[in-house]
C-alpha positions, 0 to 999 in steps of 0.5 A: 022898182019891184013891188013887194007883192010881185012874184020873186023866184029864188032858184035854189031856195033850199041851199045855203045862199038861197034859203038865206035870201028867201028868209030875208025877203020874207022878213022884208015883207015880200009876199009872193015868193016862189021856190021849187025843189029839184024834184019839182023843177029840174033846172037842167031840163030846158023844157021844164024851165021854159014852162015854169017861166011861161006860167009863173012870170016872176018879176025878179029872180035870184039864181042861187041854184048851183052844183058847189063843193070844196077842193076835193069835190072840184078835183074829183068831179070837174065834168059834173061841175062844169056840165051841171052849172052850164045847163042851169045857168043857160036855161034860167038866164035865157028863160028869164030874159025871154019872159022879161024878168024885171030884175035878175041876180046871178050868184057867181063866185070869187073863184072866177078871178085869176089865181095870182091876181093882185089883192084885194080882188077888184071886179076889173080883174076878171079874165086877166090871168090863169085860174086856180087849176083845182076849181077851174071847171066850176070857175069857167062855168060861172064866168060863162054865166056872167058873160051870158048876163052881160050879153043879154043885157047888151042885146035886150036891156036885160036887167041883170047883175052878177054877184061875186060872193066870197066864201060863205058859211051859216045855217044850212051849210054842207058838212059832208067831208067829201064835198064841204067847203073848208069852214063847215068841214073844220066845224064838223071835224073839231066838233067830232074830235071833241066828242071822241076826245081825239088827240089830233085834227088833220087839216088839208094843206099848209094852213098858210093860204089866206081866205075871206069868209062872209056869213050867209045872212050878210049876203042875203041882206046884200041881195035884198038891199040891191033888189030895192035900189034903182037898177040904174044906180046899181048898174052904174056902181058895178063893173059892167054888171059885176059886184063883189060881196065880201067881208073886206078882210081875210085870215090864214086857214090856220087862224080860222082853224084855231078860231073854230077849235076855240069856239067848239071847245076842242082841245085836240092838236091841229095837224096840217097835211102839206101833201094836200092842195092849198088852192089859191094863195090868197083870195080877198075881195075888194068890196068898195063898190058895194060900200059905195052903194051903202051896204056893208057886212054886219057879222064879225067872223068870230061872232059868226063862227061861234053862232055857227058852231052852236047851230051845228051842235044843235043840228048835228044829227041831220047836218052831218049827213047833208 
């Protein structure tokens, strides 16, 4: 078990997931938390990463740093997505293993699963079929990270767990319409439509794909919960080191859009653009393994979205430029 006074490094501590993990570790009483901005530590620089781990010797690491984005970003910059994520993962996992980090958590993504896998998605479905083409470069990078954690665990008893979060949202999200994920993008669109009294809001795709959404605070609670469990218990409950972390339920994009429209008080009509890609038809995680360990999500989608819309309204000046 990790003492609350030992150093814990959260890579990506300013991002959506990393900042939430840092907040919840602080609330849980961890007193030696380490975070570095990209200007302070470039995780794509192997020498810099090695020097950081040699000096700080963290007892636990949460690798939440990654290049992420929605369908448009993934289709536009696939080379950037695979290159940057492979570099970050390779350097951090290798340095953590060689400096004997006690507990390592790699945040992957639900996009690692095959496009047409049975629903809900179980951890066993990894590498059983073709990926969704619109984000395959990002997914392959994340799969490589999972395989690295597995390989180091087999070769050197590295205590690594790979977490597969579903679609996340919450304070600190990315609202840039060129790179944002669907929920944050829709919050911005409906808020701006209300402010400008626009008659319509254009939404990518047909609105029929089903998606699952988890408030980032629920993910952070899961991370702290797993850190405080005996590694052997977590490892036994996982699928060769993999654990899904999701909400356990999904809905159509058109339903999500209507929830956001109501939460923002926007009267604009929703117009779907079928010329834009839908992505995977459905992506719902089976969270039975996490429930078996004793964790369950606490924030309902409607309550979480309502809170999120209020947060955006209060922070829109800075949030919309992220």
